[in-house]
N, CA, C and O of each residue as an XYZ file, in Angstrom:
588
protein
N      -6.272      8.740     -5.404
C      -7.190      9.822     -5.710
C      -6.641     10.601     -6.915
O      -5.474     10.993     -6.939
N      -7.483     10.807     -7.880
C      -7.029     11.520     -9.069
C      -7.002     13.020     -8.806
O      -7.642     13.519     -7.881
N      -6.249     13.721     -9.640
C      -6.174     15.176     -9.469
C      -7.538     15.813     -9.728
O      -7.851     16.860     -9.161
N      -8.344     15.193    -10.575
C      -9.686     15.717    -10.849
C     -10.541     15.653     -9.581
O     -11.277     16.591     -9.273
N     -10.436     14.537     -8.848
C     -11.199     14.401     -7.606
C     -10.757     15.455     -6.584
O     -11.583     16.051     -5.893
N      -9.459     15.668     -6.504
C      -8.939     16.658     -5.565
C      -9.473     18.036     -5.928
O      -9.860     18.809     -5.052
N      -9.492     18.341     -7.221
C      -9.972     19.631     -7.690
C     -11.442     19.831     -7.324
O     -11.829     20.902     -6.858
N     -12.273     18.781     -7.540
C     -13.695     18.873     -7.218
C     -13.875     19.087     -5.718
O     -14.679     19.921     -5.301
N     -13.127     18.336     -4.904
C     -13.216     18.496     -3.452
C     -12.783     19.901     -3.031
O     -13.405     20.516     -2.165
N     -11.730     20.393     -3.640
C     -11.241     21.727     -3.276
C     -12.277     22.782     -3.638
O     -12.475     23.737     -2.886
N     -12.941     22.621     -4.780
C     -13.968     23.586     -5.164
C     -15.136     23.543     -4.193
O     -15.701     24.583     -3.857
N     -15.498     22.363     -3.745
C     -16.562     22.244     -2.754
C     -16.117     22.901     -1.448
O     -16.931     23.467     -0.718
N     -14.834     22.819     -1.167
C     -14.302     23.354      0.081
C     -14.401     24.869      0.145
O     -14.427     25.444      1.233
N     -14.456     25.524     -1.021
C     -14.506     26.975     -0.978
C     -15.836     27.460     -0.416
O     -16.050     28.665     -0.279
N     -16.725     26.535     -0.093
C     -17.982     26.878      0.548
C     -17.877     26.922      2.062
O     -18.900     26.889      2.746
N     -16.665     26.997      2.607
C     -16.487     27.062      4.055
C     -17.114     28.335      4.603
O     -17.005     29.408      4.011
N     -17.769     28.191      5.740
C     -18.320     29.354      6.425
C     -17.187     30.078      7.141
O     -16.172     29.471      7.481
N     -17.363     31.362      7.366
C     -16.390     32.132      8.137
C     -17.022     32.402      9.493
O     -18.037     33.091      9.588
N     -16.419     31.857     10.536
C     -16.945     32.036     11.890
C     -16.977     33.526     12.227
O     -16.043     34.261     11.905
N     -18.056     33.965     12.875
C     -18.212     35.385     13.239
C     -17.025     35.907     14.030
O     -16.654     37.075     13.912
N     -16.430     35.035     14.837
C     -15.281     35.420     15.652
C     -14.134     35.947     14.780
O     -13.401     36.845     15.196
N     -13.980     35.392     13.580
C     -12.920     35.844     12.662
C     -13.111     37.323     12.341
O     -12.168     38.111     12.410
N     -14.334     37.688     11.992
C     -14.619     39.073     11.619
C     -14.511     40.004     12.827
O     -13.976     41.107     12.720
N     -15.025     39.553     13.980
C     -14.996     40.383     15.186
C     -13.568     40.640     15.652
O     -13.222     41.770     15.998
N     -12.742     39.608     15.663
C     -11.348     39.776     16.096
C     -10.586     40.665     15.110
O      -9.748     41.471     15.513
N     -10.886     40.512     13.807
C     -10.237     41.360     12.804
C     -10.619     42.830     13.030
O      -9.765     43.712     12.934
N     -11.886     43.094     13.327
C     -12.323     44.470     13.609
C     -11.599     45.023     14.830
O     -11.225     46.195     14.857
N     -11.399     44.172     15.845
C     -10.652     44.601     17.033
C      -9.214     44.959     16.666
O      -8.671     45.946     17.163
N      -8.601     44.159     15.797
C      -7.223     44.439     15.358
C      -7.193     45.755     14.575
O      -6.332     46.603     14.808
N      -8.131     45.913     13.655
C      -8.132     47.071     12.767
C      -8.507     48.368     13.493
O      -7.821     49.379     13.345
N      -9.572     48.346     14.262
C     -10.100     49.572     14.863
C      -9.496     49.894     16.227
O      -9.201     51.049     16.532
N      -9.316     48.854     17.040
C      -8.858     49.098     18.409
C      -7.403     48.724     18.638
O      -6.824     49.043     19.677
N      -6.812     48.038     17.647
C      -5.418     47.576     17.742
C      -5.214     46.690     18.979
O      -4.186     46.752     19.653
N      -6.222     45.873     19.246
C      -6.208     44.951     20.381
C      -5.185     43.835     20.177
O      -4.630     43.302     21.138
N      -4.947     43.490     18.913
C      -4.034     42.386     18.575
C      -2.981     42.863     17.589
O      -3.218     43.792     16.817
N      -1.817     42.222     17.616
C      -0.767     42.471     16.627
C      -1.016     41.597     15.402
O      -0.803     42.020     14.266
N      -1.480     40.350     15.660
C      -1.746     39.435     14.546
C      -2.842     38.452     14.909
O      -3.162     38.243     16.079
N      -3.409     37.851     13.863
C      -4.400     36.786     14.021
C      -4.041     35.685     13.031
O      -3.783     35.954     11.858
N      -4.026     34.446     13.510
C      -3.815     33.289     12.641
C      -5.155     32.577     12.520
O      -5.806     32.279     13.521
N      -5.560     32.308     11.273
C      -6.834     31.645     10.995
C      -6.574     30.249     10.440
O      -5.604     30.018      9.718
N      -7.460     29.331     10.792
C      -7.328     27.939     10.355
C      -8.655     27.473      9.784
O      -9.718     27.830     10.291
N      -8.587     26.667      8.718
C      -9.793     26.049      8.185
C     -10.017     24.746      8.946
O      -9.170     23.853      8.936
N     -11.169     24.651      9.606
C     -11.586     23.421     10.292
C     -12.429     22.639      9.307
O     -13.599     22.958      9.093
N     -11.840     21.613      8.705
C     -12.569     20.869      7.677
C     -13.813     20.187      8.212
O     -14.861     20.205      7.566
N     -13.706     19.582      9.394
C     -14.855     18.844      9.947
C     -16.033     19.767     10.222
O     -17.186     19.395     10.008
N     -15.736     20.977     10.698
C     -16.806     21.936     10.988
C     -17.156     22.786      9.772
O     -18.094     23.582      9.814
N     -16.404     22.616      8.697
C     -16.605     23.360      7.452
C     -16.617     24.874      7.684
O     -17.496     25.585      7.196
N     -15.618     25.350      8.442
C     -15.548     26.792      8.656
C     -14.129     27.244      8.971
O     -13.272     26.463      9.385
N     -13.917     28.549      8.755
C     -12.641     29.175      9.097
C     -12.779     29.704     10.525
O     -13.752     30.382     10.856
N     -11.791     29.383     11.365
C     -11.830     29.805     12.765
C     -10.554     30.571     13.131
O      -9.561     30.531     12.404
N     -10.598     31.261     14.262
C      -9.409     31.926     14.801
C      -8.597     30.866     15.533
O      -9.107     30.202     16.435
N      -7.336     30.707     15.147
C      -6.480     29.731     15.811
C      -5.616     30.377     16.887
O      -5.406     29.794     17.951
N      -5.111     31.588     16.609
C      -4.203     32.229     17.565
C      -4.313     33.742     17.444
O      -4.454     34.290     16.352
N      -4.243     34.399     18.597
C      -4.257     35.867     18.652
C      -2.929     36.325     19.228
O      -2.466     35.796     20.239
N      -2.317     37.310     18.581
C      -1.055     37.860     19.067
C      -1.282     39.162     19.802
O      -1.950     40.061     19.291
N      -0.738     39.269     20.984
C      -0.857     40.496     21.780
C      -0.123     41.644     21.084
O       0.808     41.403     20.316
N      -0.533     42.892     21.346
C       0.092     44.047     20.677
C       1.615     44.125     20.827
O       2.299     44.626     19.934
N       2.145     43.635     21.942
C       3.591     43.733     22.176
C       4.390     42.609     21.511
O       5.621     42.631     21.530
N       3.699     41.631     20.925
C       4.427     40.511     20.341
C       5.161     40.933     19.069
O       4.704     41.803     18.327
N       6.309     40.296     18.839
C       7.167     40.659     17.710
C       6.771     39.921     16.434
O       5.983     38.975     16.452
N       7.342     40.385     15.335
C       7.104     39.719     14.049
C       7.645     38.287     14.083
O       7.061     37.382     13.486
N       8.761     38.092     14.783
C       9.351     36.748     14.898
C       8.399     35.813     15.644
O       8.274     34.640     15.293
N       7.725     36.337     16.680
C       6.750     35.513     17.411
C       5.567     35.167     16.504
O       5.014     34.069     16.575
N       5.192     36.118     15.656
C       4.122     35.851     14.696
C       4.518     34.721     13.741
O       3.778     33.748     13.597
N       5.671     34.841     13.095
C       6.067     33.821     12.115
C       6.272     32.456     12.781
O       6.026     31.418     12.168
N       6.721     32.467     14.036
C       6.905     31.205     14.766
C       5.567     30.528     15.075
O       5.525     29.324     15.325
N       4.480     31.294     15.058
C       3.171     30.711     15.368
C       2.526     30.031     14.156
O       1.488     29.383     14.286
N       3.138     30.180     12.983
C       2.625     29.502     11.784
C       3.233     28.105     11.694
O       4.449     27.959     11.823
N       2.408     27.071     11.475
C       2.964     25.717     11.392
C       3.872     25.565     10.174
O       3.617     26.154      9.124
N       4.922     24.779     10.321
C       5.897     24.591      9.240
C       5.332     23.751      8.092
O       5.802     23.854      6.959
N       4.328     22.921      8.383
C       3.866     21.957      7.376
C       2.374     22.035      7.064
O       1.828     21.125      6.441
N       1.706     23.110      7.487
C       0.277     23.266      7.192
C      -0.015     24.694      6.773
O       0.651     25.633      7.208
N      -1.022     24.846      5.920
C      -1.425     26.172      5.446
C      -2.208     26.921      6.522
O      -2.841     26.316      7.387
N      -2.150     28.232      6.448
C      -2.930     29.107      7.326
C      -3.156     30.427      6.606
O      -2.444     30.772      5.663
N      -4.162     31.155      7.070
C      -4.318     32.560      6.701
C      -3.907     33.349      7.933
O      -4.057     32.869      9.057
N      -3.399     34.532      7.736
C      -3.050     35.371      8.874
C      -3.179     36.835      8.487
O      -3.062     37.201      7.317
N      -3.422     37.661      9.493
C      -3.334     39.104      9.303
C      -2.318     39.619     10.307
O      -2.245     39.150     11.443
N      -1.540     40.590      9.865
C      -0.499     41.162     10.708
C      -0.568     42.679     10.590
O      -0.589     43.226      9.488
N      -0.604     43.345     11.725
C      -0.639     44.804     11.766
C       0.804     45.290     11.919
O       1.398     45.200     12.994
N       1.346     45.805     10.821
C       2.758     46.194     10.777
C       2.918     47.692     10.979
O       2.395     48.483     10.194
N       3.640     48.089     12.028
C       3.955     49.494     12.298
C       5.320     49.824     11.706
O       6.241     49.009     11.759
N       5.442     51.020     11.144
C       6.727     51.447     10.594
C       6.796     52.965     10.552
O       5.786     53.653     10.699
N       7.993     53.469     10.351
C       8.204     54.909     10.242
C       8.646     55.199      8.808
O       9.557     54.552      8.292
N       7.998     56.172      8.168
C       8.317     56.512      6.784
C       9.613     57.322      6.711
O      10.157     57.737      7.735
N      10.093     57.538      5.498
C      11.294     58.351      5.283
C      11.075     59.780      5.791
O      12.026     60.463      6.171
N       9.815     60.224      5.794
C       9.473     61.568      6.283
C       9.275     61.574      7.802
O       8.845     62.576      8.374
N       9.593     60.446      8.450
C       9.496     60.303      9.899
C       8.046     60.296     10.407
O       7.762     60.786     11.499
N       7.141     59.739      9.605
C       5.744     59.605     10.019
C       5.499     58.168     10.487
O       5.955     57.215      9.856
N       4.781     58.026     11.590
C       4.414     56.702     12.103
C       3.231     56.206     11.284
O       2.214     56.892     11.178
N       3.359     55.009     10.700
C       2.275     54.447      9.896
C       2.069     52.991     10.264
O       2.868     52.384     10.977
N       0.976     52.455      9.755
C       0.630     51.055      9.997
C      -0.022     50.502      8.731
O      -0.771     51.206      8.054
N       0.264     49.252      8.419
C      -0.364     48.568      7.279
C      -0.840     47.208      7.758
O      -0.141     46.511      8.493
N      -2.052     46.840      7.325
C      -2.567     45.520      7.673
C      -2.294     44.571      6.509
O      -2.795     44.754      5.399
N      -1.495     43.564      6.793
C      -1.129     42.543      5.812
C      -2.040     41.326      5.941
O      -2.367     40.889      7.044
N      -2.436     40.794      4.802
C      -3.083     39.480      4.759
C      -2.037     38.533      4.216
O      -1.511     38.750      3.125
N      -1.730     37.493      4.957
C      -0.704     36.544      4.526
C      -1.345     35.181      4.308
O      -1.954     34.611      5.213
N      -1.195     34.673      3.094
C      -1.645     33.322      2.773
C      -0.414     32.424      2.880
O       0.431     32.404      1.986
N      -0.325     31.693      3.969
C       0.815     30.828      4.252
C       0.514     29.447      3.703
O      -0.423     28.783      4.147
N       1.313     29.017      2.736
C       1.118     27.728      2.083
C       2.479     27.059      1.885
O       3.028     27.081      0.783
N       3.028     26.460      2.961
C       4.379     25.900      2.861
C       4.474     24.793      1.813
O       3.549     24.002      1.630
N       5.614     24.761      1.134
C       5.851     23.760      0.091
C       5.601     22.338      0.584
O       5.129     21.487     -0.170
N       5.921     22.083      1.857
C       5.826     20.705      2.356
C       4.432     20.325      2.859
O       4.233     19.196      3.307
N       3.464     21.245      2.793
C       2.115     20.868      3.228
C       1.470     19.959      2.179
O       1.891     19.928      1.022
N       0.454     19.229      2.601
C      -0.223     18.279      1.709
C      -0.940     19.019      0.583
O      -1.418     20.138      0.769
N      -1.007     18.388     -0.574
C      -1.647     18.990     -1.746
C      -3.092     19.373     -1.423
O      -3.539     20.468     -1.763
N      -3.811     18.476     -0.771
C      -5.214     18.751     -0.427
C      -5.309     20.016      0.435
O      -6.176     20.859      0.200
N      -4.430     20.152      1.424
C      -4.412     21.309      2.303
C      -4.198     22.584      1.490
O      -4.891     23.581      1.694
N      -3.239     22.546      0.572
C      -2.955     23.719     -0.276
C      -4.152     24.085     -1.137
O      -4.487     25.261     -1.282
N      -4.805     23.059     -1.715
C      -5.953     23.291     -2.603
C      -7.110     23.945     -1.846
O      -7.734     24.882     -2.344
N      -7.388     23.448     -0.649
C      -8.500     23.990      0.138
C      -8.242     25.450      0.486
O      -9.131     26.290      0.348
N      -7.037     25.750      0.933
C      -6.726     27.138      1.294
C      -6.718     28.041      0.065
O      -7.211     29.168      0.120
N      -6.168     27.558     -1.034
C      -6.110     28.375     -2.251
C      -7.511     28.683     -2.777
O      -7.780     29.803     -3.212
N      -8.404     27.690     -2.739
C      -9.742     27.894     -3.300
C     -10.633     28.736     -2.391
O     -11.627     29.293     -2.858
N     -10.305     28.840     -1.120
C     -11.134     29.594     -0.177
C     -10.604     30.997      0.097
O     -11.302     31.819      0.691
N      -9.371     31.278     -0.333
C      -8.677     32.510      0.062
C      -9.430     33.789     -0.305
O      -9.653     34.639      0.557
N      -9.817     33.934     -1.549
C     -10.431     35.193     -1.980
C     -11.739     35.465     -1.249
O     -12.019     36.595     -0.848
N     -12.532     34.416     -1.082
C     -13.808     34.574     -0.383
C     -13.557     34.980      1.069
O     -14.223     35.874      1.590
N     -12.600     34.325      1.717
C     -12.307     34.648      3.112
C     -11.777     36.080      3.239
O     -12.187     36.831      4.124
N     -10.866     36.438      2.345
C     -10.256     37.764      2.390
C     -11.307     38.871      2.239
O     -11.188     39.932      2.851
N     -12.322     38.621      1.431
C     -13.400     39.605      1.249
C     -14.164     39.864      2.556
O     -14.722     40.944      2.750
N     -14.181     38.875      3.438
C     -14.882     39.015      4.724
C     -14.144     39.985      5.663
O     -14.736     40.533      6.593
N     -12.867     40.181      5.409
C     -12.047     41.031      6.281
C     -11.837     42.379      5.607
O     -10.889     42.558      4.842
N     -12.705     43.304      5.887
C     -12.660     44.604      5.232
C     -11.605     45.489      5.882
O     -11.696     45.814      7.066
N     -10.603     45.876      5.098
C      -9.568     46.754      5.638
C      -8.164     46.216      5.435
O      -7.193     46.798      5.919
N      -8.056     45.110      4.721
C      -6.727     44.574      4.413
C      -6.088     45.486      3.374
O      -6.725     45.856      2.388
N      -4.824     45.848      3.598
C      -4.162     46.782      2.691
C      -3.170     46.109      1.751
O      -3.000     46.546      0.613
N      -2.518     45.056      2.216
C      -1.488     44.407      1.402
C      -1.635     42.896      1.539
O      -1.798     42.378      2.644
N      -1.577     42.197      0.412
C      -1.650     40.737      0.440
C      -0.281     40.157      0.113
O       0.442     40.660     -0.747
N       0.046     39.103      0.812
C       1.317     38.423      0.609
C       1.060     36.921      0.550
O       0.360     36.369      1.400
N       1.622     36.273     -0.445
C       1.529     34.817     -0.578
C       2.912     34.278     -0.241
O       3.904     34.716     -0.823
N       2.990     33.326      0.698
C       4.286     32.791      1.086
C       4.254     31.261      1.139
O       3.346     30.659      1.711
N       5.279     30.651      0.522
C       5.397     29.192      0.547
C       6.625     28.774      1.348
O       6.883     27.588      1.557
N       7.370     29.777      1.786
C       8.639     29.553      2.459
C       8.868     30.778      3.363
O       8.522     31.892      2.968
N       9.439     30.601      4.562
C       9.602     31.738      5.478
C      10.343     32.940      4.883
O      10.079     34.076      5.277
N      11.257     32.711      3.949
C      12.006     33.833      3.371
C      11.102     34.757      2.547
O      11.425     35.929      2.353
N       9.974     34.231      2.065
C       9.062     35.042      1.244
C       8.239     36.015      2.078
O       7.519     36.853      1.536
N       8.350     35.898      3.400
C       7.618     36.832      4.261
C       8.494     37.305      5.417
O       7.994     37.623      6.496
N       9.815     37.351      5.180
C      10.664     37.850      6.267
C      10.455     39.356      6.419
O       9.819     39.988      5.575
N      10.978     39.912      7.471
C      10.716     41.298      7.821
C      11.131     42.289      6.737
O      10.490     43.327      6.573
N      12.193     41.981      5.999
C      12.611     42.868      4.901
C      11.555     42.937      3.801
O      11.307     43.999      3.230
N      10.936     41.791      3.513
C       9.859     41.739      2.500
C       8.676     42.584      2.982
O       8.117     43.374      2.221
N       8.306     42.411      4.241
C       7.194     43.173      4.821
C       7.481     44.673      4.761
O       6.626     45.462      4.357
N       8.692     45.057      5.168
C       9.084     46.480      5.143
C       8.989     47.055      3.726
O       8.444     48.140      3.526
N       9.524     46.320      2.745
C       9.534     46.848      1.377
C       8.108     46.929      0.801
O       7.808     47.844      0.033
N       7.241     45.994      1.160
C       5.869     46.029      0.661
C       5.028     47.117      1.351
O       4.081     47.642      0.766
N       5.388     47.446      2.598
C       4.608     48.417      3.369
C       4.804     49.837      2.877
O       3.871     50.639      2.919
N       6.025     50.166      2.401
C       6.290     51.563      2.048
C       5.946     51.895      0.613
O       6.121     53.036      0.185
């Protein structure tokens, strides 16, 4: 398969529908804080983005990162709580585009071409993070981006 063919397929892929459940669960995370995180997956056969995993409010950041596959792309949102230097409790909603180096080129292309459209569906994202390796989204990175 030529790179041109992959590019054309990836552009067609950006026409994926966003399942209503994605938006509803995101609203629950944002407004009601029902979830700590949500992992989203593109279902190629169904041509849509779906909710793959929901993290309970008590789950840790380590449990969140462990729920991302090592060799496949995903989108995720994470509700990060922190205390400011002024001792104020705050929260930031992160959008994380997980695209591991070892995932297939086609997988990376589909997620990259669909990301902006999908992200627009989730109103209320405050910080975006692109990660190709776990170190690019470790807790120190999240902390520094949140403040």
